[in-house]
N, C-alpha and C positions, 0 to 999 in steps of 0.2 A: 858917916858920910850921908848926906841927904841927896836923894835923887831929884833931879830937876825935870819938870815936865814942860815941854815946849808949848807955848801958847798957840802956836800955829797948828801943832798936832791936835791939841785939845779942841780948837776951833774946827778943824777938819773933821774930827770924829763926831762932834756935835752936829755939824751941818749934814754929814752923811746919815746920822740917826734921824734927823728931821726929815730928810728927803725920803728915806725908807719908810718912815711912819706915814708920810703923806701919800706915797705910792700905794702902801698897803691899804690905807683908808679909801683911796679911789677905787682900788680893785674890789674891796668888800662892798662898797656902795654900788658899783657897777654890777657885781654878782647879785646883790640883794634886790636892787631896784630896777635893773636893766640898763641898757646902753642909751636910752633916750626917754624923753618925757612920755611918749606914747607907750613904750615898753613898761615904764613904771605904772602908768594908768591901767594898762592891761593886767598887770600883776595884781594891783589893788582890786580891780574889778573881779578878777578870778577868786581872790581871797574872800571878798564880800559875798560873792555868789555861793561859794562853798559853805560859808558860815550860815547864810540865809537858807540854803537848801537843807543843811543839817537841822536848823531850827524848825523849818516847815515839816521835815520828816518826823522829828520828835513830837511835834504837836499832833500831826496826823495819827501817829501810832498811839498816843495817849487817848485822843478823842475816840478813835475807832475801837480801842480796847474797852472803853467804858460804854459807848453807844451800842456796840454789838454784843455786850454781855447780857444774857437772858435775865440775870438778876437786876440789871439796870432797867430793863424794859418793865419788869414786874414791880420794881420798887419806886420808879419815878413818880407814880401817882399815889402811893400809899405812905402816909406819915409814920405808921407803926413800924416800918422796917428801915428807919433812917440810919441806925447804927451800921447795918450791913452796907448801905449805900456809901456812907462815909469811908468804910473800910475799902470798898471797891475803888473809890476815887483815890484814896491814899496809896493803895497798891499800884494803881496804874501810873501815878505820878512818880513814885519811887523806882519804878521799872525803867523810867526814861534815862537817857545818857547824862542829863544835867538836871536832876530833880530840884536843885536849889533855885534854878532859873525858871521853873515851870509852876504854874498854878492851874488847878482844874476845878470847875464848878458844874454841877448838874442842876438844870432848871426844870421846873414842872411845865406842863403844857397848858394848864388852866390859867394861872395868873403870872406865869413867867418869873416865879420867885425861885431863889436859890434853895435847893433841897439839901445839897451836900457839897462840900468843898475841901480842898487840900492845897497847901501852899499859901501865898499871899495874893489872893485874887483881887481884881478891881471890879468896879461896877460896869458891866457890859450893858449898853443901852437896850431897852426892851425891843425896839424895832429890829435890832440885829439878832436877838435871841429867837424871834419867831420866824425869821426868814429861812431861806435854804442854806445849805452848807456854804460858808464864806470865810475868806481869809482877809484880814484887814489890819491896819495899824491904828492904834489909839494912844492918845496922851492921857495919862491918869496922874493922880497925886503921887503915885508910886514910881512914875517915870514912863518912858515910851515902851509900849508893848506891841508884840505881834500876836494877834488873836485869831484862833480858828473856832468857829461855831459849827457844830455838826448836830443835826437833828437825831433824836432817838425815835426810831420808827418801829412799831410792832411788826411781828412777822405776819404773814398772810393768814396763818391758822388762828392765832389768838386775838388779834385786834384789827384784822383786816387791813394792815398796812397804815394805820392811822398814826399821827404824830403823838408821842407820849411825853416829849420833853426835848431838851437839848443839852449838849455838852459844850461848855466854853473852855477851851484850853489856851492858856496865855504863856508867852515866853518873853522874858525881860530882854529888851534891846538896850535900854539905857536907864540905869537907876537914877531916881531923882535925889539930888543932894538934900541934906537937911535945910529946911527953910526955902525949898524950891517953890512952894505955893505962894510965897511972898513976892518974889521977883520973877523976871522973865526966865524961861527955861532954855537951856542949851543942852542938846543931846549929842552923844557920841557913841559910836559902836566900838567897844574894846576889841582889838584884834592883836594877833601876834606881830 
């Protein structure tokens, strides 16, 4: 004996399942994005601010670690100690929360040339390297970057507070896709 299924019952169960799925979707959307466009915008703004604050904190920690290291002050001007400077920069980068997104470069004070680097750094304009501590965005062939430049200054006892070089710490905001140098760039900030 075959059991017969009523088409009305099947239709009713299907409609009920569709309504429950729709209501669940609306509830999840409201919970995730908020109850209005303003609430959604506030949530996105909060998320982007947290991400940006985390990137800035990571850059500040890496740059300060290198700039305040006595070895960096001593080595920034001497070519014979380059290996130790490369090790210092690599260690500072690897100690950051997201080392794959960070690049660090140490510049000398004489010609503003890169002395040591770690990660995939970009070319920071010379006028930015010689200035005071600054945080800025730059578009490079590698993508959009958040950059912190921090001077390396000697202590009062050894070099009378003079500028010995600079640290450039970069955080990737948006990676450039392959062939990006050929066409116009579009940037996006990946978030959760």
